C-alpha atoms as a printed R data frame, in Angstrom:
   type eleno elety resid chain resno        x      y       z
1  ATOM     1    CA   UNK     A     1  -93.062 32.810 -27.457
2  ATOM     2    CA   UNK     A     2  -92.641 32.836 -31.237
3  ATOM     3    CA   UNK     A     3  -94.898 29.782 -31.507
4  ATOM     4    CA   UNK     A     4  -97.573 31.435 -29.377
5  ATOM     5    CA   UNK     A     5  -97.397 34.621 -31.460
6  ATOM     6    CA   UNK     A     6  -97.806 32.568 -34.636
7  ATOM     7    CA   UNK     A     7 -100.767 30.572 -33.291
8  ATOM     8    CA   UNK     A     8 -102.658 33.348 -31.502
9  ATOM     9    CA   UNK     A     9 -101.275 36.863 -31.724
10 ATOM    10    CA   UNK     A    10 -104.053 38.340 -29.549
11 ATOM    11    CA   UNK     A    11 -103.358 35.890 -26.731
12 ATOM    12    CA   UNK     A    12  -99.629 36.528 -27.097
13 ATOM    13    CA   UNK     A    13 -100.178 40.294 -26.869
14 ATOM    14    CA   UNK     A    14 -102.231 39.826 -23.703
15 ATOM    15    CA   UNK     A    15  -99.617 37.547 -22.102
16 ATOM    16    CA   UNK     A    16  -96.739 39.841 -23.064
17 ATOM    17    CA   UNK     A    17  -98.129 42.445 -20.656
18 ATOM    18    CA   UNK     A    18  -97.178 40.082 -17.816
19 ATOM    19    CA   UNK     A    19  -94.051 38.528 -19.327
20 ATOM    20    CA   UNK     A    20  -90.586 39.213 -17.995
21 ATOM    21    CA   UNK     A    21  -87.236 37.715 -18.834
22 ATOM    22    CA   UNK     A    22  -85.134 37.315 -15.674
23 ATOM    23    CA   UNK     A    23  -81.919 36.886 -17.683
24 ATOM    24    CA   UNK     A    24  -82.444 40.178 -19.500
25 ATOM    25    CA   UNK     A    25  -83.435 41.883 -16.255
26 ATOM    26    CA   UNK     A    26  -80.277 40.679 -14.483
27 ATOM    27    CA   UNK     A    27  -78.121 41.670 -17.459
28 ATOM    28    CA   UNK     A    28  -79.661 45.156 -17.365
29 ATOM    29    CA   UNK     A    29  -78.929 45.483 -13.639
30 ATOM    30    CA   UNK     A    30  -75.323 44.375 -14.137
31 ATOM    31    CA   UNK     A    31  -74.926 46.769 -17.073
32 ATOM    32    CA   UNK     A    32  -76.294 49.636 -14.992
33 ATOM    33    CA   UNK     A    33  -74.024 48.785 -12.051
34 ATOM    34    CA   UNK     A    34  -71.036 48.599 -14.412
35 ATOM    35    CA   UNK     A    35  -71.815 51.959 -16.033
36 ATOM    36    CA   UNK     A    36  -72.233 53.558 -12.579
37 ATOM    37    CA   UNK     A    37  -68.874 52.210 -11.388
38 ATOM    38    CA   UNK     A    38  -70.387 49.771  -8.890
39 ATOM    39    CA   UNK     A    39  -68.916 46.845 -10.827
40 ATOM    40    CA   UNK     A    40  -65.689 46.528 -12.745
41 ATOM    41    CA   UNK     A    41  -64.141 43.749 -14.769
42 ATOM    42    CA   UNK     A    42  -60.873 42.164 -13.682
43 ATOM    43    CA   UNK     A    43  -59.001 40.709 -16.646
44 ATOM    44    CA   UNK     A    44  -57.716 37.116 -16.635
45 ATOM    45    CA   UNK     A    45  -54.302 36.686 -14.998
46 ATOM    46    CA   UNK     A    46  -51.973 33.672 -14.842
47 ATOM    47    CA   UNK     A    47  -54.482 31.272 -16.382
48 ATOM    48    CA   UNK     A    48  -57.326 32.313 -14.061
49 ATOM    49    CA   UNK     A    49  -60.605 33.501 -15.547
50 ATOM    50    CA   UNK     A    50  -61.571 37.160 -15.581
51 ATOM    51    CA   UNK     A    51  -64.440 38.170 -13.319
52 ATOM    52    CA   UNK     A    52  -66.717 40.991 -12.281
53 ATOM    53    CA   UNK     A    53  -65.307 42.975  -9.374
54 ATOM    54    CA   UNK     A    54  -67.559 44.456  -6.712
55 ATOM    55    CA   UNK     A    55  -67.326 47.920  -5.221
56 ATOM    56    CA   UNK     A    56  -66.289 48.355  -1.596
57 ATOM    57    CA   UNK     A    57  -68.608 47.480   1.257
58 ATOM    58    CA   UNK     A    58  -70.150 44.335   2.730
59 ATOM    59    CA   UNK     A    59  -72.541 42.083   0.858
60 ATOM    60    CA   UNK     A    60  -74.490 38.930   1.687
61 ATOM    61    CA   UNK     A    61  -75.758 37.913  -1.736
62 ATOM    62    CA   UNK     A    62  -73.604 34.830  -2.376
63 ATOM    63    CA   UNK     A    63  -73.608 33.620   1.218
64 ATOM    64    CA   UNK     A    64  -76.540 34.335   3.520
65 ATOM    65    CA   UNK     A    65  -79.080 32.686   5.850
66 ATOM    66    CA   UNK     A    66  -81.126 31.392   2.887
67 ATOM    67    CA   UNK     A    67  -78.488 30.040   0.497
68 ATOM    68    CA   UNK     A    68  -74.781 29.695  -0.217
69 ATOM    69    CA   UNK     A    69  -73.306 29.588  -3.690
70 ATOM    70    CA   UNK     A    70  -71.276 26.389  -4.162
71 ATOM    71    CA   UNK     A    71  -67.984 28.309  -4.379
72 ATOM    72    CA   UNK     A    72  -68.975 30.863  -1.740
73 ATOM    73    CA   UNK     A    73  -68.242 34.534  -2.374
74 ATOM    74    CA   UNK     A    74  -65.296 35.233  -4.681
75 ATOM    75    CA   UNK     A    75  -64.935 38.731  -3.200
76 ATOM    76    CA   UNK     A    76  -64.811 37.825   0.524
77 ATOM    77    CA   UNK     A    77  -67.666 40.287   1.091
78 ATOM    78    CA   UNK     A    78  -69.377 38.270   3.857
79 ATOM    79    CA   UNK     A    79  -66.174 38.675   5.903
80 ATOM    80    CA   UNK     A    80  -66.298 42.483   5.749
81 ATOM    81    CA   UNK     A    81  -67.785 44.276   8.774
82 ATOM    82    CA   UNK     A    82  -71.535 44.821   8.368
83 ATOM    83    CA   UNK     A    83  -72.996 48.311   8.276
84 ATOM    84    CA   UNK     A    84  -74.700 49.293  11.548
85 ATOM    85    CA   UNK     A    85  -78.487 48.886  11.738
86 ATOM    86    CA   UNK     A    86  -80.162 51.951  10.226
87 ATOM    87    CA   UNK     A    87  -77.118 53.016   8.158
88 ATOM    88    CA   UNK     A    88  -78.631 52.186   4.770
89 ATOM    89    CA   UNK     A    89  -81.889 53.898   5.701
90 ATOM    90    CA   UNK     A    90  -79.892 57.074   6.439
91 ATOM    91    CA   UNK     A    91  -78.098 56.805   3.095
92 ATOM    92    CA   UNK     A    92  -81.416 56.341   1.287
93 ATOM    93    CA   UNK     A    93  -82.959 59.319   3.088
94 ATOM    94    CA   UNK     A    94  -79.970 61.515   2.180
95 ATOM    95    CA   UNK     A    95  -80.080 60.425  -1.467
96 ATOM    96    CA   UNK     A    96  -83.822 60.990  -1.861
97 ATOM    97    CA   UNK     A    97  -83.926 64.277   0.053
98 ATOM    98    CA   UNK     A    98  -85.576 66.961  -2.115
């Protein structure tokens, strides 16, 4: 991006309107989740690495019908009972109710 800005600042300005950095976006999401208490950090213990800790509830991010992370889910979230169909819609409606 620095090279583009140096060669053609007008073109760079135009492209920057459509540019996004997925690493920064993911870091911002994780930071927000951490500050809202949806993530915590578990310190290293007995030679094992520290890691981010999820809040309660099921999740299918690491293991789902489309992909599976090589080490699976470190939180055993796919094994937790799924929410009933329509549950999250009810939560969203309650949270966005004026």
